[in-house]
MIFITOR-383761 format. One record per residue (C-alpha): chain; residue in one letter; x, y, z. Coordinates in Angstrom, 1 decimal, decimal comma, always signed. Each point is the difference from the previous one (the first is absolute). Layout:
BEGIN
<node ch="A" aa="A" east="X" north="Y" up="Z"/>
...
END
This chain:
BEGIN
<node ch="A" aa="M" east="-25,4" north="+0,6" up="-36,3"/>
<node ch="A" aa="L" east="-3,7" north="+1,5" up="+0,2"/>
<node ch="A" aa="S" east="+0,1" north="+3,0" up="-1,5"/>
<node ch="A" aa="F" east="-3,5" north="+2,3" up="+0,0"/>
<node ch="A" aa="K" east="-1,8" north="+3,3" up="+0,5"/>
<node ch="A" aa="L" east="-3,3" north="+1,4" up="+1,6"/>
<node ch="A" aa="I" east="-1,6" north="+2,2" up="-1,2"/>
<node ch="A" aa="F" east="-3,0" north="+1,5" up="+1,7"/>
<node ch="A" aa="S" east="-1,7" north="+2,4" up="-2,5"/>
<node ch="A" aa="Y" east="-2,8" north="+2,1" up="+2,0"/>
<node ch="A" aa="K" east="-1,8" north="+0,3" up="-3,5"/>
<node ch="A" aa="A" east="+0,4" north="-3,5" up="-0,6"/>
<node ch="A" aa="L" east="-2,2" north="-0,9" up="+3,2"/>
<node ch="A" aa="T" east="-2,2" north="+2,4" up="-0,8"/>
<node ch="A" aa="G" east="-0,5" north="-0,7" up="-3,7"/>
<node ch="A" aa="L" east="-0,6" north="-3,3" up="+1,4"/>
<node ch="A" aa="I" east="-2,7" north="+1,2" up="+1,9"/>
<node ch="A" aa="G" east="-1,3" north="+1,8" up="-3,0"/>
<node ch="A" aa="A" east="-0,4" north="-2,5" up="-1,9"/>
<node ch="A" aa="S" east="-1,6" north="-2,4" up="+2,5"/>
<node ch="A" aa="K" east="-2,7" north="+2,9" up="+0,3"/>
<node ch="A" aa="N" east="-0,2" north="+0,1" up="-3,7"/>
<node ch="A" aa="R" east="-0,9" north="-3,5" up="+0,0"/>
<node ch="A" aa="K" east="-2,1" north="+0,3" up="+2,9"/>
<node ch="A" aa="I" east="+2,3" north="-2,6" up="+2,3"/>
<node ch="A" aa="K" east="-1,0" north="+0,1" up="+3,5"/>
<node ch="A" aa="D" east="+2,0" north="+1,8" up="+3,0"/>
<node ch="A" aa="M" east="+1,0" north="-3,6" up="+1,3"/>
<node ch="A" aa="D" east="+1,5" north="-1,2" up="-3,4"/>
<node ch="A" aa="I" east="+2,3" north="+3,1" up="+0,1"/>
<node ch="A" aa="K" east="+1,0" north="-1,0" up="+3,4"/>
<node ch="A" aa="A" east="+0,7" north="-2,9" up="+0,0"/>
<node ch="A" aa="K" east="+2,3" north="+0,7" up="-3,7"/>
<node ch="A" aa="L" east="+1,9" north="+3,0" up="+2,0"/>
<node ch="A" aa="S" east="+0,6" north="-3,0" up="+2,6"/>
<node ch="A" aa="K" east="+1,9" north="-2,3" up="-2,2"/>
<node ch="A" aa="L" east="+1,7" north="+2,6" up="-1,4"/>
<node ch="A" aa="I" east="+2,0" north="+1,0" up="+3,1"/>
<node ch="A" aa="L" east="+0,3" north="-3,7" up="+1,4"/>
<node ch="A" aa="L" east="+1,4" north="-0,5" up="-3,3"/>
<node ch="A" aa="S" east="+2,2" north="+3,2" up="+0,2"/>
<node ch="A" aa="A" east="+0,8" north="-0,7" up="+4,0"/>
<node ch="A" aa="S" east="+1,4" north="-3,7" up="-1,0"/>
<node ch="A" aa="L" east="+2,4" north="+1,4" up="-2,8"/>
<node ch="A" aa="W" east="+1,4" north="+2,4" up="+2,3"/>
<node ch="A" aa="A" east="+1,1" north="-3,0" up="+2,4"/>
<node ch="A" aa="A" east="+1,4" north="-2,3" up="-2,3"/>
<node ch="A" aa="A" east="+2,1" north="+3,1" up="-0,9"/>
<node ch="A" aa="A" east="+1,0" north="+0,2" up="+3,7"/>
<node ch="A" aa="V" east="+1,5" north="-3,4" up="-0,1"/>
<node ch="A" aa="T" east="+1,5" north="-0,1" up="-3,4"/>
<node ch="A" aa="S" east="+1,6" north="+3,7" up="+0,4"/>
<node ch="A" aa="C" east="+1,8" north="-1,7" up="+3,3"/>
<node ch="A" aa="E" east="+3,2" north="-0,7" up="-2,4"/>
<node ch="A" aa="R" east="+0,5" north="+3,4" up="-0,8"/>
<node ch="A" aa="V" east="-0,6" north="+1,7" up="+3,8"/>
<node ch="A" aa="F" east="+3,2" north="-3,4" up="+0,8"/>
<node ch="A" aa="E" east="+1,9" north="+0,5" up="-3,3"/>
<node ch="A" aa="G" east="+3,1" north="-1,3" up="+2,3"/>
<node ch="A" aa="E" east="-2,3" north="-3,2" up="+0,8"/>
<node ch="A" aa="G" east="-1,1" north="-1,0" up="-3,7"/>
<node ch="A" aa="D" east="-3,0" north="-2,1" up="+1,6"/>
<node ch="A" aa="C" east="-2,4" north="+0,4" up="+3,2"/>
<node ch="A" aa="D" east="+1,2" north="-1,8" up="+2,3"/>
<node ch="A" aa="L" east="+0,4" north="+1,2" up="+3,5"/>
<node ch="A" aa="H" east="+4,0" north="+0,4" up="+0,7"/>
<node ch="A" aa="C" east="+1,0" north="+0,0" up="+3,6"/>
<node ch="A" aa="Q" east="+3,3" north="+1,2" up="+0,8"/>
<node ch="A" aa="L" east="+2,7" north="+0,5" up="+3,0"/>
<node ch="A" aa="K" east="+2,4" north="+2,8" up="+0,2"/>
<node ch="A" aa="F" east="+3,0" north="-0,2" up="+3,0"/>
<node ch="A" aa="K" east="+1,0" north="+3,2" up="+2,1"/>
<node ch="A" aa="Y" east="+2,8" north="-0,2" up="+2,1"/>
<node ch="A" aa="D" east="+0,2" north="+3,5" up="+1,7"/>
<node ch="A" aa="M" east="+0,5" north="-1,0" up="+3,5"/>
<node ch="A" aa="N" east="+3,6" north="+1,4" up="+0,2"/>
<node ch="A" aa="M" east="+1,7" north="+2,9" up="+1,7"/>
<node ch="A" aa="K" east="-0,1" north="+1,8" up="-3,8"/>
<node ch="A" aa="F" east="-3,8" north="-0,7" up="-0,1"/>
<node ch="A" aa="A" east="+0,4" north="-0,3" up="-3,9"/>
<node ch="A" aa="D" east="-1,1" north="-3,4" up="-1,7"/>
<node ch="A" aa="A" east="+2,9" north="-2,4" up="-0,7"/>
<node ch="A" aa="F" east="-1,7" north="-2,8" up="-0,9"/>
<node ch="A" aa="P" east="+2,0" north="-0,1" up="-3,5"/>
<node ch="A" aa="N" east="+3,0" north="+0,1" up="+1,2"/>
<node ch="A" aa="S" east="-0,3" north="-2,0" up="+3,4"/>
<node ch="A" aa="V" east="-2,5" north="-2,9" up="-0,9"/>
<node ch="A" aa="S" east="+1,1" north="-3,1" up="-2,1"/>
<node ch="A" aa="H" east="-2,8" north="-2,7" up="+0,7"/>
<node ch="A" aa="V" east="-3,8" north="+0,7" up="+1,0"/>
<node ch="A" aa="E" east="-2,4" north="-2,7" up="+0,9"/>
<node ch="A" aa="V" east="-3,6" north="+0,7" up="+0,6"/>
<node ch="A" aa="H" east="-2,8" north="-2,0" up="+1,3"/>
<node ch="A" aa="V" east="-3,5" north="+1,0" up="-0,5"/>
<node ch="A" aa="Y" east="-2,7" north="-0,7" up="+2,7"/>
<node ch="A" aa="D" east="-3,9" north="+0,7" up="-0,3"/>
<node ch="A" aa="A" east="-0,7" north="+2,3" up="+2,1"/>
<node ch="A" aa="Q" east="-3,4" north="-2,0" up="+1,6"/>
<node ch="A" aa="T" east="+1,3" north="-3,6" up="+0,1"/>
<node ch="A" aa="G" east="+3,9" north="+0,6" up="+0,6"/>
<node ch="A" aa="K" east="+0,4" north="-2,8" up="-2,2"/>
<node ch="A" aa="L" east="+3,0" north="+0,5" up="-2,3"/>
<node ch="A" aa="L" east="-0,9" north="+0,7" up="-4,1"/>
<node ch="A" aa="L" east="+3,6" north="+0,9" up="-1,4"/>
<node ch="A" aa="T" east="+3,4" north="-0,8" up="+0,3"/>
<node ch="A" aa="K" east="+2,4" north="+2,1" up="-2,4"/>
<node ch="A" aa="E" east="+4,1" north="+0,4" up="-0,1"/>
<node ch="A" aa="E" east="+1,7" north="+2,2" up="-2,3"/>
<node ch="A" aa="C" east="+3,7" north="+1,2" up="-0,2"/>
<node ch="A" aa="G" east="+2,9" north="+1,1" up="-1,9"/>
<node ch="A" aa="P" east="+0,6" north="+3,4" up="-2,2"/>
<node ch="A" aa="A" east="-3,8" north="+0,6" up="-0,3"/>
<node ch="A" aa="L" east="-0,2" north="+1,4" up="+3,5"/>
<node ch="A" aa="S" east="+2,2" north="+3,0" up="-0,5"/>
<node ch="A" aa="D" east="-2,1" north="+1,4" up="-2,1"/>
<node ch="A" aa="E" east="-1,8" north="+2,5" up="+1,4"/>
<node ch="A" aa="N" east="-2,8" north="-0,3" up="-1,6"/>
<node ch="A" aa="Y" east="-0,2" north="-3,9" up="+0,9"/>
<node ch="A" aa="A" east="-3,7" north="-1,3" up="+1,2"/>
<node ch="A" aa="M" east="-0,6" north="-3,7" up="+1,0"/>
<node ch="A" aa="E" east="-3,1" north="-1,6" up="-2,1"/>
<node ch="A" aa="L" east="-2,8" north="-1,9" up="+2,1"/>
<node ch="A" aa="E" east="-0,9" north="-2,5" up="-2,5"/>
<node ch="A" aa="G" east="-3,7" north="-1,2" up="+1,1"/>
<node ch="A" aa="L" east="-1,1" north="+2,3" up="+2,1"/>
<node ch="A" aa="K" east="-3,8" north="+1,1" up="+0,5"/>
<node ch="A" aa="P" east="-1,1" north="+3,3" up="+1,4"/>
<node ch="A" aa="G" east="-0,4" north="-0,1" up="+3,5"/>
<node ch="A" aa="T" east="+2,3" north="+0,8" up="+2,7"/>
<node ch="A" aa="Y" east="+3,4" north="-2,2" up="+1,2"/>
<node ch="A" aa="D" east="+2,7" north="+0,2" up="+2,4"/>
<node ch="A" aa="I" east="+3,5" north="-0,3" up="-1,4"/>
<node ch="A" aa="I" east="+3,4" north="-1,0" up="+1,5"/>
<node ch="A" aa="A" east="+3,0" north="+0,7" up="-1,9"/>
<node ch="A" aa="W" east="+3,2" north="-1,8" up="+1,6"/>
<node ch="A" aa="C" east="+2,7" north="+1,6" up="-2,5"/>
<node ch="A" aa="G" east="+4,1" north="+0,1" up="+0,1"/>
<node ch="A" aa="D" east="+2,8" north="-2,2" up="-1,1"/>
<node ch="A" aa="G" east="+0,4" north="-1,5" up="+3,4"/>
<node ch="A" aa="L" east="-3,4" north="-2,3" up="-0,6"/>
<node ch="A" aa="C" east="+1,4" north="-1,0" up="-3,6"/>
<node ch="A" aa="E" east="+3,6" north="-1,0" up="+1,5"/>
<node ch="A" aa="D" east="-2,0" north="-1,9" up="+2,7"/>
<node ch="A" aa="N" east="+1,0" north="+2,1" up="+2,4"/>
<node ch="A" aa="F" east="-3,3" north="+0,2" up="+1,0"/>
<node ch="A" aa="Y" east="-3,2" north="-2,3" up="+0,1"/>
<node ch="A" aa="L" east="-3,3" north="+0,2" up="-0,2"/>
<node ch="A" aa="A" east="-2,9" north="-2,5" up="+0,4"/>
<node ch="A" aa="D" east="-0,9" north="-1,8" up="-2,8"/>
<node ch="A" aa="P" east="-3,6" north="+1,6" up="-0,8"/>
<node ch="A" aa="V" east="-2,7" north="-1,7" up="-1,9"/>
<node ch="A" aa="E" east="-2,4" north="+1,3" up="-2,1"/>
<node ch="A" aa="G" east="-3,5" north="+0,1" up="+1,1"/>
<node ch="A" aa="Q" east="+0,9" north="-1,6" up="+3,1"/>
<node ch="A" aa="S" east="+2,5" north="+1,9" up="+2,3"/>
<node ch="A" aa="Q" east="-0,8" north="+2,6" up="+1,9"/>
<node ch="A" aa="M" east="+1,6" north="+3,7" up="+0,2"/>
<node ch="A" aa="T" east="+1,3" north="-0,3" up="+3,7"/>
<node ch="A" aa="E" east="+1,9" north="-3,2" up="-1,4"/>
<node ch="A" aa="L" east="+2,1" north="+1,8" up="-1,8"/>
<node ch="A" aa="V" east="+3,2" north="+0,4" up="+2,5"/>
<node ch="A" aa="C" east="+3,3" north="+0,7" up="-1,2"/>
<node ch="A" aa="E" east="+3,3" north="-1,5" up="+1,7"/>
<node ch="A" aa="M" east="+3,7" north="+1,1" up="-0,3"/>
<node ch="A" aa="G" east="+2,0" north="-2,8" up="-0,4"/>
<node ch="A" aa="H" east="+2,5" north="-1,1" up="+2,7"/>
<node ch="A" aa="D" east="+2,2" north="-3,2" up="+1,3"/>
<node ch="A" aa="D" east="-0,9" north="-0,6" up="+2,9"/>
<node ch="A" aa="G" east="-1,1" north="+3,3" up="+1,2"/>
<node ch="A" aa="H" east="+3,4" north="+1,5" up="-1,8"/>
<node ch="A" aa="V" east="-0,1" north="+2,4" up="-3,0"/>
<node ch="A" aa="K" east="+4,0" north="-0,1" up="-1,0"/>
<node ch="A" aa="E" east="-1,1" north="+1,2" up="-4,1"/>
<node ch="A" aa="D" east="-1,1" north="+3,5" up="-1,5"/>
<node ch="A" aa="V" east="-3,9" north="-0,6" up="-0,3"/>
<node ch="A" aa="G" east="-0,7" north="+2,5" up="-2,7"/>
<node ch="A" aa="Q" east="-2,8" north="+2,2" up="+0,1"/>
<node ch="A" aa="L" east="-3,6" north="-0,7" up="+1,0"/>
<node ch="A" aa="Y" east="-3,0" north="+2,3" up="-0,4"/>
<node ch="A" aa="H" east="-3,6" north="-0,4" up="+1,2"/>
<node ch="A" aa="G" east="-3,3" north="+2,0" up="-1,1"/>
<node ch="A" aa="M" east="-3,6" north="-0,8" up="+0,1"/>
<node ch="A" aa="Q" east="-3,0" north="+1,8" up="-1,0"/>
<node ch="A" aa="R" east="-3,8" north="-0,5" up="-0,3"/>
<node ch="A" aa="V" east="-1,3" north="+1,1" up="-3,4"/>
<node ch="A" aa="T" east="-2,9" north="+0,4" up="-2,2"/>
<node ch="A" aa="F" east="-0,2" north="-0,6" up="-3,6"/>
<node ch="A" aa="E" east="-3,2" north="+1,9" up="-1,5"/>
<node ch="A" aa="G" east="-1,7" north="-0,8" up="-3,4"/>
<node ch="A" aa="T" east="+0,0" north="-2,5" up="-2,7"/>
<node ch="A" aa="Y" east="+2,6" north="+1,3" up="-2,6"/>
<node ch="A" aa="G" east="+3,0" north="+1,9" up="-0,4"/>
<node ch="A" aa="T" east="+3,6" north="+0,5" up="+2,1"/>
<node ch="A" aa="H" east="-0,2" north="+0,2" up="+3,8"/>
<node ch="A" aa="V" east="+3,0" north="+1,1" up="+1,9"/>
<node ch="A" aa="R" east="+0,7" north="-0,9" up="+3,5"/>
<node ch="A" aa="T" east="+3,2" north="+1,0" up="+2,0"/>
<node ch="A" aa="I" east="+1,0" north="-2,1" up="+3,0"/>
<node ch="A" aa="A" east="+2,6" north="+1,7" up="+2,5"/>
<node ch="A" aa="L" east="+3,4" north="-1,9" up="+1,1"/>
<node ch="A" aa="T" east="+2,0" north="+0,4" up="+2,8"/>
<node ch="A" aa="K" east="+3,5" north="-1,9" up="+0,1"/>
<node ch="A" aa="N" east="+0,3" north="-2,6" up="+3,2"/>
<node ch="A" aa="T" east="+3,9" north="+0,1" up="-0,2"/>
<node ch="A" aa="N" east="+2,4" north="+1,9" up="+1,1"/>
<node ch="A" aa="V" east="+4,0" north="+0,3" up="-0,8"/>
<node ch="A" aa="V" east="+2,4" north="+0,8" up="+3,2"/>
<node ch="A" aa="R" east="+2,8" north="+0,7" up="-0,1"/>
<node ch="A" aa="V" east="+2,8" north="-0,1" up="+3,4"/>
<node ch="A" aa="V" east="+3,0" north="+2,0" up="+0,1"/>
<node ch="A" aa="L" east="+2,8" north="-0,4" up="+2,5"/>
<node ch="A" aa="Q" east="+2,6" north="+2,4" up="+0,4"/>
<node ch="A" aa="H" east="+3,2" north="+0,5" up="+2,4"/>
<node ch="A" aa="L" east="+0,0" north="+3,6" up="+1,4"/>
<node ch="A" aa="S" east="+3,9" north="-0,7" up="+0,9"/>
<node ch="A" aa="G" east="-0,4" north="-0,9" up="-3,8"/>
<node ch="A" aa="I" east="+2,1" north="-2,9" up="-0,3"/>
<node ch="A" aa="D" east="-1,3" north="-2,7" up="-2,1"/>
<node ch="A" aa="V" east="-3,4" north="-1,8" up="+0,8"/>
<node ch="A" aa="N" east="+0,7" north="-3,7" up="-1,7"/>
<node ch="A" aa="P" east="-3,9" north="-0,7" up="-0,5"/>
<node ch="A" aa="D" east="+1,3" north="-4,1" up="+0,4"/>
<node ch="A" aa="E" east="-0,5" north="+0,9" up="+3,7"/>
<node ch="A" aa="F" east="-3,1" north="+0,5" up="+0,3"/>
<node ch="A" aa="R" east="-3,7" north="-1,7" up="-0,6"/>
<node ch="A" aa="F" east="-3,2" north="+2,0" up="-0,8"/>
<node ch="A" aa="E" east="-3,3" north="-0,7" up="+1,1"/>
<node ch="A" aa="I" east="-4,0" north="+1,1" up="-0,1"/>
<node ch="A" aa="T" east="-2,3" north="-2,1" up="+1,4"/>
<node ch="A" aa="D" east="-3,9" north="+0,8" up="-0,5"/>
<node ch="A" aa="D" east="-3,3" north="-1,8" up="-0,7"/>
<node ch="A" aa="N" east="-0,7" north="+1,4" up="-3,3"/>
<node ch="A" aa="G" east="-0,2" north="-3,1" up="-1,9"/>
<node ch="A" aa="L" east="-3,6" north="-0,5" up="-0,8"/>
<node ch="A" aa="M" east="-2,8" north="+2,2" up="-1,2"/>
<node ch="A" aa="A" east="-3,5" north="+0,2" up="-0,3"/>
<node ch="A" aa="H" east="-1,8" north="+0,4" up="-3,0"/>
<node ch="A" aa="D" east="-0,7" north="+4,0" up="+1,2"/>
<node ch="A" aa="N" east="+4,0" north="+0,0" up="+0,6"/>
<node ch="A" aa="T" east="-0,3" north="-0,2" up="+3,5"/>
<node ch="A" aa="V" east="+3,4" north="-1,3" up="+1,6"/>
<node ch="A" aa="L" east="-1,7" north="-3,6" up="+1,5"/>
<node ch="A" aa="D" east="+1,9" north="-1,7" up="+3,2"/>
<node ch="A" aa="D" east="+2,5" north="-2,7" up="-0,8"/>
<node ch="A" aa="E" east="+3,2" north="-1,4" up="+1,2"/>
<node ch="A" aa="M" east="+2,6" north="+2,8" up="+0,5"/>
<node ch="A" aa="L" east="+2,4" north="+0,5" up="-2,8"/>
<node ch="A" aa="T" east="+3,5" north="+0,9" up="-0,5"/>
<node ch="A" aa="Y" east="+1,1" north="+1,8" up="-2,7"/>
<node ch="A" aa="H" east="+3,6" north="-0,2" up="-0,5"/>
<node ch="A" aa="P" east="+2,0" north="+2,5" up="-2,7"/>
<node ch="A" aa="W" east="-0,1" north="-0,9" up="-3,6"/>
<node ch="A" aa="S" east="+3,6" north="+1,8" up="-0,4"/>
<node ch="A" aa="V" east="+2,7" north="+1,0" up="+2,1"/>
<node ch="A" aa="T" east="+3,0" north="+1,9" up="-1,0"/>
<node ch="A" aa="A" east="+2,7" north="+2,4" up="+0,8"/>
<node ch="A" aa="G" east="+0,0" north="+3,2" up="-1,1"/>
<node ch="A" aa="S" east="+1,5" north="+3,6" up="+0,2"/>
<node ch="A" aa="A" east="-1,5" north="+3,5" up="+0,9"/>
<node ch="A" aa="G" east="+0,9" north="+3,4" up="+0,1"/>
<node ch="A" aa="I" east="+1,0" north="+2,0" up="+3,2"/>
<node ch="A" aa="D" east="-2,9" north="+1,7" up="+2,2"/>
<node ch="A" aa="A" east="+2,0" north="+3,2" up="+1,2"/>
<node ch="A" aa="D" east="-1,8" north="+0,1" up="+3,1"/>
<node ch="A" aa="I" east="+0,8" north="-3,6" up="+1,1"/>
<node ch="A" aa="Y" east="+3,2" north="-0,9" up="-1,3"/>
<node ch="A" aa="S" east="+3,8" north="+2,0" up="+0,1"/>
<node ch="A" aa="K" east="+0,6" north="+2,0" up="-3,0"/>
<node ch="A" aa="A" east="+3,5" north="-2,3" up="-0,2"/>
<node ch="A" aa="Q" east="-2,9" north="-2,7" up="-1,3"/>
<node ch="A" aa="T" east="-0,6" north="+0,0" up="-3,6"/>
<node ch="A" aa="S" east="-2,8" north="-3,1" up="+0,1"/>
<node ch="A" aa="V" east="-1,3" north="-2,8" up="+2,3"/>
<node ch="A" aa="S" east="-0,5" north="-3,8" up="-1,2"/>
<node ch="A" aa="V" east="-3,6" north="-1,1" up="+0,7"/>
<node ch="A" aa="A" east="-1,8" north="-3,5" up="+0,3"/>
<node ch="A" aa="L" east="-3,4" north="+0,0" up="-2,3"/>
<node ch="A" aa="A" east="-2,8" north="-2,1" up="+1,0"/>
<node ch="A" aa="E" east="-3,0" north="-0,5" up="-2,4"/>
<node ch="A" aa="F" east="-3,3" north="-1,6" up="+0,8"/>
<node ch="A" aa="T" east="-3,5" north="-0,5" up="-1,8"/>
<node ch="A" aa="V" east="-2,8" north="-0,3" up="+2,6"/>
<node ch="A" aa="G" east="-3,6" north="-0,2" up="-0,1"/>
<node ch="A" aa="R" east="-2,7" north="+2,5" up="+1,1"/>
<node ch="A" aa="L" east="+0,8" north="+2,0" up="+2,8"/>
<node ch="A" aa="V" east="-3,1" north="+0,9" up="+2,1"/>
<node ch="A" aa="T" east="-0,3" north="+1,3" up="+3,2"/>
<node ch="A" aa="E" east="-1,7" north="-2,4" up="+2,0"/>
<node ch="A" aa="N" east="+3,2" north="-2,1" up="-0,3"/>
<node ch="A" aa="N" east="+3,2" north="+0,8" up="+1,5"/>
<node ch="A" aa="P" east="+3,0" north="-1,2" up="-2,4"/>
<node ch="A" aa="V" east="+3,2" north="+0,3" up="+1,4"/>
<node ch="A" aa="L" east="+3,5" north="+0,7" up="-1,2"/>
<node ch="A" aa="S" east="+3,1" north="-2,0" up="+1,5"/>
<node ch="A" aa="I" east="+3,5" north="+0,1" up="-1,1"/>
<node ch="A" aa="Y" east="+2,2" north="-2,7" up="+2,0"/>
<node ch="A" aa="N" east="+4,0" north="+0,3" up="+0,1"/>
<node ch="A" aa="T" east="+1,2" north="-3,7" up="-1,1"/>
<node ch="A" aa="V" east="+3,5" north="+1,0" up="+1,5"/>
<node ch="A" aa="Q" east="-1,3" north="+0,6" up="+3,3"/>
<node ch="A" aa="D" east="-3,0" north="-2,2" up="-0,1"/>
<node ch="A" aa="E" east="-1,7" north="+3,1" up="+1,3"/>
<node ch="A" aa="K" east="-3,4" north="+2,3" up="-1,4"/>
<node ch="A" aa="V" east="+1,1" north="+2,8" up="-1,0"/>
<node ch="A" aa="L" east="-3,2" north="+2,3" up="-0,2"/>
<node ch="A" aa="S" east="-3,6" north="-1,0" up="-0,1"/>
<node ch="A" aa="I" east="-2,7" north="+2,3" up="-0,9"/>
<node ch="A" aa="P" east="-3,7" north="+0,2" up="-1,0"/>
<node ch="A" aa="L" east="-0,4" north="+0,3" up="-3,7"/>
<node ch="A" aa="K" east="-2,8" north="+1,7" up="-0,2"/>
<node ch="A" aa="D" east="+0,5" north="+2,6" up="+2,6"/>
<node ch="A" aa="Y" east="+2,8" north="+1,4" up="-1,4"/>
<node ch="A" aa="A" east="-1,1" north="-0,1" up="-4,0"/>
<node ch="A" aa="L" east="-2,9" north="+2,6" up="+1,3"/>
<node ch="A" aa="L" east="+2,9" north="+1,7" up="+2,1"/>
<node ch="A" aa="V" east="+0,2" north="+2,0" up="-3,3"/>
<node ch="A" aa="K" east="-3,6" north="+0,2" up="-1,0"/>
<node ch="A" aa="G" east="+0,7" north="+4,2" up="+0,4"/>
<node ch="A" aa="N" east="-2,4" north="+2,8" up="+0,2"/>
<node ch="A" aa="Y" east="-1,0" north="-0,1" up="-3,6"/>
<node ch="A" aa="N" east="-1,3" north="-3,5" up="+0,4"/>
<node ch="A" aa="K" east="-1,6" north="+0,4" up="+2,9"/>
<node ch="A" aa="A" east="-3,8" north="+0,0" up="-1,7"/>
<node ch="A" aa="M" east="+1,0" north="-3,7" up="-0,5"/>
<node ch="A" aa="S" east="-1,1" north="-2,8" up="+2,5"/>
<node ch="A" aa="D" east="+3,0" north="-2,0" up="+0,9"/>
<node ch="A" aa="Q" east="-1,5" north="-3,0" up="-2,4"/>
<node ch="A" aa="E" east="-0,2" north="+2,1" up="-2,9"/>
<node ch="A" aa="Y" east="+3,4" north="+1,5" up="+0,1"/>
<node ch="A" aa="L" east="+1,7" north="-3,4" up="+0,8"/>
<node ch="A" aa="D" east="-2,2" north="-1,1" up="-3,2"/>
<node ch="A" aa="R" east="+1,4" north="+3,0" up="-2,2"/>
<node ch="A" aa="Q" east="+3,9" north="-0,3" up="+1,3"/>
<node ch="A" aa="D" east="+1,3" north="-3,4" up="-2,0"/>
<node ch="A" aa="E" east="+3,7" north="+0,5" up="+0,7"/>
<node ch="A" aa="Y" east="+2,0" north="+0,9" up="+4,0"/>
<node ch="A" aa="N" east="+3,3" north="+0,2" up="+0,0"/>
<node ch="A" aa="L" east="+1,4" north="+0,0" up="+3,3"/>
<node ch="A" aa="T" east="+3,5" north="+1,2" up="+1,1"/>
<node ch="A" aa="F" east="+1,4" north="-0,9" up="+3,3"/>
<node ch="A" aa="F" east="+3,4" north="+1,0" up="+1,2"/>
<node ch="A" aa="L" east="+2,4" north="-2,4" up="+2,1"/>
<node ch="A" aa="D" east="+2,5" north="+1,2" up="+2,8"/>
<node ch="A" aa="E" east="+3,5" north="-1,5" up="+0,6"/>
<node ch="A" aa="H" east="-1,6" north="-2,9" up="+1,9"/>
<node ch="A" aa="G" east="-2,2" north="-0,8" up="-3,2"/>
<node ch="A" aa="N" east="-2,7" north="+1,1" up="+2,0"/>
<node ch="A" aa="W" east="-3,1" north="+2,2" up="-1,3"/>
<node ch="A" aa="M" east="+0,1" north="+3,4" up="+1,0"/>
<node ch="A" aa="T" east="-3,6" north="+0,1" up="+1,0"/>
<node ch="A" aa="S" east="-0,1" north="+3,9" up="-0,1"/>
<node ch="A" aa="R" east="+0,3" north="+0,6" up="-3,8"/>
<node ch="A" aa="I" east="-1,7" north="-1,9" up="-2,9"/>
<node ch="A" aa="I" east="-0,8" north="+1,1" up="-3,9"/>
<node ch="A" aa="I" east="-3,4" north="-0,9" up="-1,2"/>
<node ch="A" aa="N" east="-0,7" north="+0,4" up="-4,0"/>
<node ch="A" aa="S" east="+3,0" north="+3,0" up="-0,2"/>
<node ch="A" aa="W" east="-1,6" north="+1,5" up="+3,7"/>
<node ch="A" aa="H" east="+2,4" north="+0,5" up="+2,8"/>
<node ch="A" aa="V" east="-2,0" north="-1,1" up="+3,3"/>
<node ch="A" aa="V" east="+1,2" north="+1,1" up="+3,2"/>
<node ch="A" aa="L" east="-1,4" north="-3,0" up="+2,4"/>
<node ch="A" aa="Q" east="-1,3" north="+1,8" up="+3,7"/>
<node ch="A" aa="N" east="-1,0" north="-3,3" up="+1,3"/>
<node ch="A" aa="S" east="+2,6" north="-3,2" up="-1,1"/>
<node ch="A" aa="E" east="-2,7" north="-2,4" up="+1,3"/>
<node ch="A" aa="L" east="-2,1" north="+0,7" up="-3,1"/>
END
């Protein structure tokens, strides 16, 4: 590394002037020599600035430009970054902001993502402005979601759609987790490490449905069929839900269980009740759609209940969350637990429901 010191001495310069006077050097010669000295000094300082970049960016050990991308997932009800504990797979697509063409695709997964200091290196990027799209989550690497196959240097950003896997419109398995993020970023400068952050939104929700008899008799889960229908299986590059075929979600788990007594509802002589529990994983709930939860009694071959799932989910948005838009609440709340009560005939008691531990007394049973 170049190392030097430049010392400008007033006496030295005046000595030069004095000496030149003694030698009868013309004023123009003095000015010429001073100009050369100043130019030499400027050149040496410029060289020092370049060669000292290793000192400024000691962590890099070189003078290259390093573009890094960090991720955060705080679009949740705790407003806290849960990325290290929630996301196990990231897939990033970098597009030129001017041409819209794909420049770089990169994937990473595994334990490295659980490090709170994790950052993805975007190799080869030059200073400039880019549109970055991230699709993340184990649903991608388990082939429960499919991305359009992009081609670097050709594909446009609008072509990057994500589709939920299904079998002729039926989703019968746990599709896992899916997250989306989109951000325009600018990397400035010519060397050093530049870090930008992209925020994620979760696109999958777990819905648990509990059936419970008011009379306390056992509920046989084999006597019921559970379904959720929604047109939310195709997502655009900006995470908007596109029109597509209607999907029918089936629970990936249906089990029987027992629960404690609510003294408000049951006789004091009862100590426990049996329940049927169905668990779904569904796609993103959006305000524009009308997902419907339906339950059928297979013995009597009739529909027990049918409710607008989105509207019921918003029933417990609550006073503390009133500043949120309905869409923000649906994006932050990724789990919905609904308990329905059946009468002695196996029909739903439409006046009462429990949503996420909130007791809701319905004034209009047709909601």
